[in-house]
MARKE-654641 format. One record per atom (N, C-alpha, C): x, y, z; residue in three letters; atom name; residue number from 1. Coordinates in nm, 2 decimals, decimal comma, always signed. Atoms other than C-alpha are relative to their C-alpha. Layout:
! residues N
ATOM X Y Z ALA CA NUM
...
This chain:
! residues 78
ATOM +0,10 -0,12 -0,02 UNK N 1
ATOM +9,49 +12,44 +13,41 UNK CA 1
ATOM +0,01 +0,09 -0,15 UNK C 1
ATOM +0,01 -0,08 +0,08 UNK N 2
ATOM +9,37 +12,67 +13,19 UNK CA 2
ATOM -0,07 +0,11 -0,01 UNK C 2
ATOM +0,08 -0,07 -0,04 UNK N 3
ATOM +9,24 +13,02 +13,19 UNK CA 3
ATOM -0,07 +0,03 -0,14 UNK C 3
ATOM +0,06 -0,08 +0,16 UNK N 4
ATOM +9,13 +13,06 +12,81 UNK CA 4
ATOM -0,08 -0,12 -0,06 UNK C 4
ATOM +0,09 +0,14 +0,03 UNK N 5
ATOM +8,82 +12,84 +12,69 UNK CA 5
ATOM -0,02 -0,02 -0,15 UNK C 5
ATOM +0,04 +0,05 +0,14 UNK N 6
ATOM +8,89 +12,88 +12,37 UNK CA 6
ATOM +0,11 -0,06 -0,08 UNK C 6
ATOM -0,09 +0,11 +0,03 UNK N 7
ATOM +9,19 +12,68 +12,38 UNK CA 7
ATOM -0,03 -0,16 +0,01 UNK C 7
ATOM +0,07 +0,17 +0,00 UNK N 8
ATOM +8,99 +12,36 +12,43 UNK CA 8
ATOM -0,11 -0,02 -0,10 UNK C 8
ATOM +0,06 +0,03 +0,06 UNK N 9
ATOM +8,85 +12,17 +12,23 UNK CA 9
ATOM -0,16 -0,02 -0,03 UNK C 9
ATOM +0,15 -0,03 -0,05 UNK N 10
ATOM +8,56 +12,09 +12,44 UNK CA 10
ATOM +0,02 -0,02 +0,13 UNK C 10
ATOM -0,01 -0,04 -0,16 UNK N 11
ATOM +8,47 +12,19 +12,78 UNK CA 11
ATOM -0,15 -0,06 +0,04 UNK C 11
ATOM +0,12 +0,06 -0,07 UNK N 12
ATOM +8,22 +12,00 +13,03 UNK CA 12
ATOM +0,01 +0,11 +0,13 UNK C 12
ATOM +0,01 -0,12 -0,10 UNK N 13
ATOM +8,08 +12,30 +13,22 UNK CA 13
ATOM -0,03 -0,08 +0,11 UNK C 13
ATOM +0,08 +0,05 -0,14 UNK N 14
ATOM +8,07 +12,24 +13,58 UNK CA 14
ATOM -0,03 +0,11 +0,11 UNK C 14
ATOM +0,06 -0,12 -0,10 UNK N 15
ATOM +7,89 +12,43 +13,88 UNK CA 15
ATOM +0,15 +0,06 +0,07 UNK C 15
ATOM -0,10 -0,07 -0,05 UNK N 16
ATOM +8,15 +12,63 +14,01 UNK CA 16
ATOM +0,07 -0,05 +0,15 UNK C 16
ATOM -0,08 +0,07 -0,11 UNK N 17
ATOM +8,38 +12,44 +14,22 UNK CA 17
ATOM +0,10 +0,09 +0,06 UNK C 17
ATOM -0,15 -0,08 -0,03 UNK N 18
ATOM +8,65 +12,65 +14,44 UNK CA 18
ATOM +0,12 -0,11 -0,03 UNK C 18
ATOM -0,11 +0,06 +0,00 UNK N 19
ATOM +9,00 +12,55 +14,39 UNK CA 19
ATOM +0,12 +0,09 +0,10 UNK C 19
ATOM -0,05 -0,09 -0,09 UNK N 20
ATOM +9,23 +12,68 +14,63 UNK CA 20
ATOM +0,19 -0,02 -0,03 UNK C 20
ATOM -0,15 -0,02 +0,04 UNK N 21
ATOM +9,62 +12,82 +14,50 UNK CA 21
ATOM +0,10 +0,00 +0,10 UNK C 21
ATOM -0,11 +0,01 -0,10 UNK N 22
ATOM +9,93 +12,79 +14,70 UNK CA 22
ATOM +0,02 +0,12 +0,07 UNK C 22
ATOM +0,01 -0,10 -0,11 UNK N 23
ATOM +9,87 +13,14 +14,83 UNK CA 23
ATOM -0,14 +0,04 +0,07 UNK C 23
ATOM +0,13 +0,02 -0,05 UNK N 24
ATOM +9,55 +13,04 +14,94 UNK CA 24
ATOM -0,11 +0,04 -0,06 UNK C 24
ATOM +0,09 -0,08 +0,09 UNK N 25
ATOM +9,33 +13,23 +14,67 UNK CA 25
ATOM -0,08 -0,08 -0,01 UNK C 25
ATOM +0,09 +0,03 +0,07 UNK N 26
ATOM +9,02 +13,08 +14,61 UNK CA 26
ATOM -0,07 +0,02 -0,15 UNK C 26
ATOM +0,05 -0,01 +0,17 UNK N 27
ATOM +8,91 +13,05 +14,21 UNK CA 27
ATOM -0,06 -0,13 -0,02 UNK C 27
ATOM +0,10 +0,10 +0,05 UNK N 28
ATOM +8,62 +12,88 +14,07 UNK CA 28
ATOM +0,07 -0,10 -0,13 UNK C 28
ATOM -0,04 +0,05 +0,14 UNK N 29
ATOM +8,68 +12,59 +13,85 UNK CA 29
ATOM -0,14 -0,03 -0,07 UNK C 29
ATOM +0,10 +0,00 +0,08 UNK N 30
ATOM +8,45 +12,62 +13,57 UNK CA 30
ATOM -0,05 -0,10 -0,10 UNK C 30
ATOM +0,01 +0,08 +0,11 UNK N 31
ATOM +8,48 +12,33 +13,33 UNK CA 31
ATOM +0,13 -0,10 +0,01 UNK C 31
ATOM -0,11 +0,11 +0,04 UNK N 32
ATOM +8,71 +12,03 +13,23 UNK CA 32
ATOM -0,03 -0,06 -0,13 UNK C 32
ATOM +0,04 +0,02 +0,14 UNK N 33
ATOM +8,76 +11,95 +12,88 UNK CA 33
ATOM +0,15 -0,07 -0,03 UNK C 33
ATOM -0,12 +0,06 +0,05 UNK N 34
ATOM +9,04 +11,87 +12,66 UNK CA 34
ATOM +0,06 +0,15 -0,08 UNK C 34
ATOM -0,09 -0,12 +0,04 UNK N 35
ATOM +9,34 +12,12 +12,50 UNK CA 35
ATOM +0,08 -0,07 -0,14 UNK C 35
ATOM -0,04 +0,08 +0,10 UNK N 36
ATOM +9,45 +12,01 +12,18 UNK CA 36
ATOM +0,13 +0,15 -0,10 UNK C 36
ATOM -0,10 -0,14 +0,08 UNK N 37
ATOM +9,79 +12,26 +11,99 UNK CA 37
ATOM +0,06 -0,09 -0,09 UNK C 37
ATOM -0,09 +0,06 +0,13 UNK N 38
ATOM +9,97 +12,13 +11,64 UNK CA 38
ATOM +0,10 -0,10 +0,08 UNK C 38
ATOM -0,11 +0,10 -0,08 UNK N 39
ATOM +10,23 +11,97 +11,92 UNK CA 39
ATOM -0,02 -0,06 +0,09 UNK C 39
ATOM +0,03 +0,07 -0,14 UNK N 40
ATOM +10,03 +11,85 +12,24 UNK CA 40
ATOM -0,12 +0,02 -0,02 UNK C 40
ATOM +0,12 +0,06 -0,03 UNK N 41
ATOM +9,72 +11,69 +12,32 UNK CA 41
ATOM +0,00 -0,01 +0,16 UNK C 41
ATOM +0,02 +0,07 -0,15 UNK N 42
ATOM +9,61 +11,69 +12,68 UNK CA 42
ATOM -0,14 -0,04 +0,04 UNK C 42
ATOM +0,15 +0,03 -0,04 UNK N 43
ATOM +9,27 +11,55 +12,81 UNK CA 43
ATOM +0,00 +0,03 +0,15 UNK C 43
ATOM +0,03 -0,05 -0,13 UNK N 44
ATOM +9,13 +11,67 +13,15 UNK CA 44
ATOM +0,04 +0,09 +0,09 UNK C 44
ATOM -0,09 -0,11 -0,07 UNK N 45
ATOM +9,26 +12,00 +13,18 UNK CA 45
ATOM -0,13 +0,06 +0,07 UNK C 45
ATOM +0,13 -0,07 -0,07 UNK N 46
ATOM +9,04 +12,23 +13,40 UNK CA 46
ATOM +0,01 +0,14 -0,03 UNK C 46
ATOM +0,02 -0,11 +0,08 UNK N 47
ATOM +8,91 +12,55 +13,29 UNK CA 47
ATOM +0,02 +0,11 +0,12 UNK C 47
ATOM +0,00 -0,08 -0,13 UNK N 48
ATOM +8,98 +12,83 +13,59 UNK CA 48
ATOM +0,02 +0,13 -0,08 UNK C 48
ATOM -0,03 -0,13 +0,04 UNK N 49
ATOM +8,93 +13,17 +13,43 UNK CA 49
ATOM +0,05 +0,10 +0,05 UNK C 49
ATOM -0,08 -0,14 -0,12 UNK N 50
ATOM +9,09 +13,40 +13,72 UNK CA 50
ATOM +0,16 -0,06 -0,01 UNK C 50
ATOM -0,13 +0,01 -0,03 UNK N 51
ATOM +9,42 +13,22 +13,65 UNK CA 51
ATOM +0,07 +0,12 -0,05 UNK C 51
ATOM -0,05 -0,11 +0,07 UNK N 52
ATOM +9,68 +13,45 +13,56 UNK CA 52
ATOM +0,10 -0,05 -0,16 UNK C 52
ATOM -0,08 +0,05 +0,12 UNK N 53
ATOM +9,89 +13,19 +13,30 UNK CA 53
ATOM -0,07 -0,14 +0,00 UNK C 53
ATOM +0,03 +0,17 -0,01 UNK N 54
ATOM +9,82 +12,85 +13,20 UNK CA 54
ATOM +0,09 -0,05 +0,03 UNK C 54
ATOM -0,09 +0,10 -0,03 UNK N 55
ATOM +9,97 +12,54 +13,37 UNK CA 55
ATOM +0,00 -0,13 -0,05 UNK C 55
ATOM +0,00 +0,18 +0,03 UNK N 56
ATOM +10,06 +12,19 +13,31 UNK CA 56
ATOM +0,12 -0,06 +0,08 UNK C 56
ATOM -0,09 +0,12 -0,11 UNK N 57
ATOM +10,19 +11,92 +13,53 UNK CA 57
ATOM +0,07 -0,07 -0,13 UNK C 57
ATOM -0,09 +0,12 +0,06 UNK N 58
ATOM +10,49 +11,71 +13,42 UNK CA 58
ATOM -0,05 -0,14 -0,03 UNK C 58
ATOM +0,07 +0,14 -0,02 UNK N 59
ATOM +10,31 +11,39 +13,49 UNK CA 59
ATOM -0,13 +0,00 -0,12 UNK C 59
ATOM +0,10 -0,04 +0,09 UNK N 60
ATOM +10,01 +11,53 +13,30 UNK CA 60
ATOM +0,06 +0,00 -0,14 UNK C 60
ATOM -0,03 -0,05 +0,16 UNK N 61
ATOM +10,21 +11,59 +12,95 UNK CA 61
ATOM +0,06 -0,16 +0,00 UNK C 61
ATOM -0,08 +0,17 -0,03 UNK N 62
ATOM +10,41 +11,23 +13,04 UNK CA 62
ATOM -0,11 -0,08 -0,04 UNK C 62
ATOM +0,14 +0,09 +0,02 UNK N 63
ATOM +10,06 +11,06 +13,07 UNK CA 63
ATOM -0,07 +0,02 -0,11 UNK C 63
ATOM +0,10 -0,05 +0,10 UNK N 64
ATOM +9,89 +11,22 +12,80 UNK CA 64
ATOM +0,03 -0,09 -0,14 UNK C 64
ATOM +0,00 +0,02 +0,14 UNK N 65
ATOM +10,06 +11,05 +12,49 UNK CA 65
ATOM +0,19 -0,04 +0,01 UNK C 65
ATOM -0,10 +0,06 +0,05 UNK N 66
ATOM +10,40 +10,97 +12,34 UNK CA 66
ATOM +0,08 +0,13 +0,01 UNK C 66
ATOM -0,09 -0,08 -0,04 UNK N 67
ATOM +10,61 +11,25 +12,52 UNK CA 67
ATOM +0,09 -0,01 +0,07 UNK C 67
ATOM -0,12 +0,02 -0,11 UNK N 68
ATOM +10,95 +11,28 +12,67 UNK CA 68
ATOM -0,01 +0,18 +0,00 UNK C 68
ATOM -0,01 -0,13 -0,05 UNK N 69
ATOM +11,00 +11,59 +12,88 UNK CA 69
ATOM +0,17 +0,00 +0,04 UNK C 69
ATOM -0,12 -0,04 +0,02 UNK N 70
ATOM +11,35 +11,73 +12,89 UNK CA 70
ATOM +0,02 +0,09 +0,09 UNK C 70
ATOM -0,03 -0,12 -0,11 UNK N 71
ATOM +11,50 +11,96 +13,16 UNK CA 71
ATOM +0,13 +0,04 -0,02 UNK C 71
ATOM -0,11 -0,02 -0,01 UNK N 72
ATOM +11,80 +12,16 +13,16 UNK CA 72
ATOM +0,03 +0,12 +0,07 UNK C 72
ATOM -0,05 -0,06 -0,10 UNK N 73
ATOM +11,99 +12,44 +13,36 UNK CA 73
ATOM -0,13 +0,14 -0,03 UNK C 73
ATOM +0,00 -0,13 +0,09 UNK N 74
ATOM +11,85 +12,71 +13,09 UNK CA 74
ATOM -0,17 -0,01 -0,06 UNK C 74
ATOM +0,06 +0,01 +0,09 UNK N 75
ATOM +11,56 +12,56 +12,93 UNK CA 75
ATOM -0,11 -0,13 +0,03 UNK C 75
ATOM +0,08 +0,12 +0,00 UNK N 76
ATOM +11,27 +12,28 +12,92 UNK CA 76
ATOM -0,03 -0,02 -0,18 UNK C 76
ATOM +0,04 +0,05 +0,15 UNK N 77
ATOM +11,18 +12,06 +12,60 UNK CA 77
ATOM -0,09 -0,09 +0,02 UNK C 77
ATOM +0,12 +0,12 +0,00 UNK N 78
ATOM +10,86 +11,84 +12,53 UNK CA 78
ATOM +0,02 -0,07 -0,13 UNK C 78
């Protein structure tokens, strides 16, 4: 999920679909598309402009390509 439409290489607009957050706040899902950075490419990312920060699921990162995700007590490495 991303709040920044400029991070997408392509976005398909959607009519506003409400998404409920963990604290029961409703936020509009306004599109879905692909986010590509120099190090990572993620398809099917939701555009939710009212988020406070970008979120990625570990399984989405693992399923999107040839990525390995490692965790330790002090960091996460992709």
